[in-house]
N, C-alpha and C positions, 0 to 999 in steps of 0.2 A: 606352759605350752598346752598338756596336758589337758588341766584343769579348765583352761578357756573352751577347746574342743569339747568334752565334757560336758559344759554348763550347756553350750549350745547347742549341741544334741540333743540334752533333755529338753532346752526350749521347743526347738524343731519337732521332735516328737509329741510334744502335749499340742503344740499348733494343730500338726496334721490330725492328732486325735477329735479336737473340738470341730475342725472342720468336715473330718471325713461323718462324724456321728451325725451333722447336722444336715446333710444332705444324705443320710442312710436312711431307709424305708422306715416309716412310723408304722409301730408295733401297736395292738389296744393294749390299753391300760391293762395291767393285773390286780391282785388283792399285795398287799405288803406281806412280810411275811411273817408267819405267826397270825393274820388275819382271814375270816373267810367274810364270803359275799352272804348277807342276811335276808332272806324275803320274810316280808311284814303275813304272818297267820292270820286267816279269819275270824273276827270276833268271839264266834261260834265254835271254833274248834277248842280243844282242853288244852293244846299247846299254848295258847296265849291267855289262859286262864290262869295257867301256874306261874306266873310273873305277876310279883306284887313290888310296889315301892312304898318304903315310908318315907312320909316326908321329910324324916330328918336325913335320909340317905342322901337325898338330891338338892340339900337345901344349901345354898352357897355360904362356907363359914366367913366369919369375918374378919379372921384372920390369914395370911401367908406367910411363910417363911421358907427360902430358898437360895440359891446360888450357883456355885461350881467351883471346883477347885482346879488348877492349871498350873502345867509344867511345862515351860520352854525353851530347851536349849536353841544357843544360835552360834553358829559360826560365821565370822567375817573375814573375806582376805582380804589384807588391807593394801593400797597401793603407795607406797613411801612417796613416789615423784609428785603426791597429789598436794595444793596447800593446805587444805582443811587437814590430811594428815600430821603435815608440818609445825601447825597451829595446836594440836592435840597433845601430839608428842615431842613437842621437840626438846624435853627434857628426860624423856626416856627410851630405853630399846628395846623396841617391841619385832616379835616376831614378823614373819609373813601374815600369819594368821592371829585372831585373840579369839574367846571364846567366851557367850554370857550364856548363864544360868537365871532365869528367872520363873520365878514361883509366885503364884496368887491365889488368895481365899476370895472371892467373890460372896460377899453376903447382901441378899435384899429380902427386905419385909414390909408387910404390908400389915393396918390394921383399920378395919371402918365398923363404925357401928353407928347408927342412926344419920346425923347429919355431919359428923365427925369423925375426918380419918387422918392415920400415920405411915408416913413413907418413910424408907430408908435404906440407900444402898451405899454400902463400905466396900473397901478394900485393903483386905492385908499382904501386903508385898513384903518378899523378900528375894534380892538378886543379888549375884556375885558376878564381879566383871573384872576386868583389869585393874579397875582404881580399889579394888576388895569388896568386903559385904555391903550391902544397904540395904535398909527395909522401909517400910511406910505403911502408916496406918492411918488413912484417910478416911473422912465420908465424901461421899461422891455427891449424895443426897440425902437431905435429910429435912423432911417438912410437914406441916401441920395444914390438914385442907378443911375447911370449911363450907359445910354445901345447903345451906338454908332453903334453897329451892331448888328445884330441877333445870332453872335455866342460869343462873349463878353460883359459882363456888369461888373462896378467898383463900389463898396460900399462903403461907407463913412460912419463911425456912430457903434452904437452898435445894436449886433447882436446878435440872438443863432445861431448857426451852426448846428448842431445837427448832428455831427460824431457820426459813428458809428452803427450797426445794431440790437445789442440787444435792447430789450425791456425793461426789468428792469435795467440792467447795461451797461454802456457803458466803458469798459475800456479804448478803445484808441481813447476817445471825450478828446482830450488833451487842447481844447481851448472851455470846455463848461464845467458850472457848474454840478455836480451831480445831476441823478433825486432820486424822494422818491421812493425806491422800491415798497413800499406799495401803490402807486399814480402815475405811470409814468407819466401819461398824463397833470398832474400840469403845468401850465407855468412857465420856468424860466429864470432868469435873466441873460441877456447877457452881452457882453466885448465889450468897444470901439476898434476899429480895421478898419484896410484898409485891402480890399480884392478885388479879380477879379474872375471871374471865366470865363475861355474861352473853346467851346464847340467845338467839331466837330465829326461830322456823316460820314461813311463809308458804300457804298452801298456794297462792296464787303470785303469776306475775315472774318476770326471770330471776328476783333474785328468790334461792328457794331458802338460804341459811345466812343469817348476819352474826357475828360474833367481835366484841369488844376486850381487850385485855391489857389493860396498862397495868404499870410496874413502875415500881420505886425500889433503886438500887443504891446504899446508903456506900461508901468508900470509904473508911477510916481505919486506921491503925488495928491490924489484926481481923479486918471486915472487910474482906473483897481488896485488902489493899494490891494485889498484881494487877486490877481493872484499868488504874489510871490514877490522877493528879489526887491526893488524896485531902480527906474534910470536904468531900462533894455527897450532895443528895442528889441521884441522877433520877431522872423520870423519862420513861418510855412507854413502849405498847404497841400493841399489834391488832390491826381491824382488818377480820377474815369474811372474806362472800364466798358464796356460791352462786356464781350468776352465772347462767347462759352455760350450764353445766361444766363451767370452769372455775377452780381453786384461784383467787386470787387473794393476798395479803398485802396491807398498808403497814409499813413500818419507820419507827423514829426512836431517835435516843437525842436526850440534850441534858443539861445538868452540870458539866463544866469538868468532869473528869478525863473524858474524851470530849472531841471536838463536837459539833451538832452533825447528824447523819441524820438522813432518811433513803426509803429506797422502799422495794414493792418485788413483789414475787409471782409467779402462775405456774399451773399444771393442770394439763387438760390431754384427755383420753382423746385423740383422732380417731381410730379406729381401736376393736374391743383391745387389741395387742400394741398398739403403737400409742406411746405418750410423751408429749413434750412440754418442760420445764423452762424456766428460765426467771435468773432475777436480777434487779438493778440496784446498786448502791451509791450515793452522793455523799462524800465525805468534807466536809466545811473544813477548810485550812489545816490540811492534811499536810505535815511536815515530814522532811526525809532530810537523812546525812547519808551523802558518800564522799567516795574516798578516791583516788587516782594513783595510779602507778606510781607516784611519788610519795606518798603520804598525806597530800594535801586535801582537808576536809572541806565540804562546801554542805552548806545548809541550804535549803529550798521549801518555799511554802506555797502551796497551791490547792486547788479544788480538783478532790479525785473522784472521778465515777469510773466504778468498775460495773463487770456484768457476767454473766453465764448464763449461755445456752444448751440445752443440751436434751437429750432423748433417751427412753428404754425401747427396745424391741423384744417380745417376744416371739418365735417363729413357731409354727407348726410343727417342729422339730423338736419342741422343748430347749432350743438354745435361746439366752437372754444376752441380749446386746445394751450397753450402757456407753454413749459416747459425750463426751460434753467439751464444749469449748469456755474457757474462762481468760478475761483480762483483767488483770489485776493492776490496777492504777497507780497505788503504792510502789508496787514493785522498783525494780532496777533493769534498765535496758543490757543487754548483752553486753555492750563497752563500760557499763559501767558494774558490771560484775567482773568484767575482764580485768578493770583497774585494779579493785579493791584483792581480786586472786595476785594480780602483778606485785603489790605493795606485800604483799603475805610472804611472797617468794624471798623477795627484798629482804622484808625482816629476818626470816629465818637464815639466810646468808648473812646479814650482817651479826646475828647473832652467833654463827658459827666461827664466823672470824676474829668477832671482839670479845666474845662474851657479852655483849652487854644485849637486853632483854628490853628496853623502851620502847622501842617499834613492834616488838612483840605482844607485847602488852595494849598497845593502842589497836593490833588488829584484832586482837584475841575478844578486846571491848567492843569493838565493831561487828564484831562475827556473833556475838551476845546478843546486837541488837537484831535489828534488821536484815542483816544480809546471812542470819544464821536461821532463818526461818525456812519451815519445810520447804517450801514452794519460794523463792524471793525473788523473782523473775516477773516479766510483764505479760505474758503471752504464753497459755498452754494449753494443750489436750492431751485429754483420757478416753482412753478405751477401756472397756471390760467385756470379756465372751465367756462365759458360763454355759456349760452345758451338764441338763439334767440329767444322770442315769444313762450316760452313754452305752449302747449293745446292749442295754437291758440289765446292767448291773446295777443294782438294787442300793441306793443309798448311798452312792456314789457321786461326785462332782468337780470335774476338772474345770481351771480355768486359767485368763491369761489376761495381763493387764497392763497395760504400758501409759505411762505419763510422760510427755514429750514437750520441753521448753522450746516452742515455734520461732523465738527469735535465733537460740544458735544453735538448736536443730540436735541438742544433747537429750538424751531419755532413759528411762528405765524401761525394764520388762521382767514380770514377776509372773512367772506359771507357779499355778498350786495344784495339790490334790487331795479333796475334803471327803471322809467317809464316816458316817455315822450310823453304820449296821448294826452296830452294838448298843445295846439300849442304856441311856443316858450318859455314853460315851460319843466323843468327837475327837476325830483324830484328822490332823492339819501338816502339809507338808508344803513349803513356799521356798520357792527360793528369786533371788533378784541378781540381774545383770546392770550393772552402770556403763553406759556409753554415749561418750562425748569426747572432745577434744581437747587440748590444753586449751585454760581459761575458758570453756564454757560449766556449766552449774554441773551437769552428771558426770562430767568428766574432772572435776575439781575433787568430788565428796573423797571421803576419809577411806571408802572401802571400794573396790573396783565389782566383790559378788559377796553377796550374802545368802546363807540357808538355813531354815528353822525348822523346827518340827512342834507342834503343838498339841498336847493333849489336855483333854479338858473333860470332868466327869460331871457332869452336873445331879443336883440332888434337890429335892422336897419334901419337910418335915410334913406329915399329916395333919 
């Protein structure tokens, strides 16, 4: 009970801090620590003649090597009554908490010379969880780029394409792995593909820019084999236009690894500090497997239409608000989710009373599919409020994020504190509380609370 009160107090305190600072009196901007305000001297003064630059000092280098080291300990407070806990720990005896210790070396580099360029992003991870030690050595992006002209670029290799305009979700990102809505800016692994970008600008008329970006994405053994059905060559693309000061994308994917799908997105600044965005996606012959409380499974095929609407607002007090509504057509209704959780509970009870785990294995298989996605429901609301340097505390940014399943009214709430006041270092303290009733999405998660502390050291080689 004390832990619950402490976390709620932490959430309320941070929310008040963000709210009060957003209405506080605005202060004039000040130079950052270690910097001074400079004025340009007239050309005739001796001080202006003292500064001479060699071309080699300002010439852009053809290569770049950088990245960061990261250490992230995480404490999970478990809820042993929840269905997902029973699935994951039915054959283990855990305490009320478990700890993870995640380490990462993120390396990225590039080399550009003439019309040719090479780009690489890799992750070297070493993690310790309740299951033991695990490590990852993976290329997230690695591709060659050929630029025969200023308007044409051709890329070969593994890339992240970043389709869509949404911040937390991207229903129209047909060739990207899904984001983690709780931390959308985490790096994601790309797919091997051949793609091109042709860009043309127009001086007159409502259309200012037009680009066409076709994609060939093969799916075979050891090549994009998690994307969909094997032994297929998929074709997709994006057509982008800046039309009447509105960013618009037309997106599509076909080829057989996944069913045909198309969509569009848009983004526009209504006023200088208010941006609206949206996405629409249509998926042909979407298939879904669901289960009821007695373990009966059902297969359905339908035409799925998903969409997202959102806005981003920056107040005069330097407070950023991001609000998004997401309709996930392939997701499960609150009744379908409740049926799965009920079946998981019954499977666990059968295992405890008889020792038979057949039903548990079935529930776990379903969970590894669509039920185990980060947000398996149908309708969600996302809100993030962040305050830059409240009360003139330099390099400090508190934030509050909440994600709600609108069907069952369960939600997560995540306060965080970010500090970057030491050169090349980043410190982030983040908590999460999950709130929901029995049978609701966030009420049945494995954890009730989570708190993590992330430390990063950024580096760049000369």
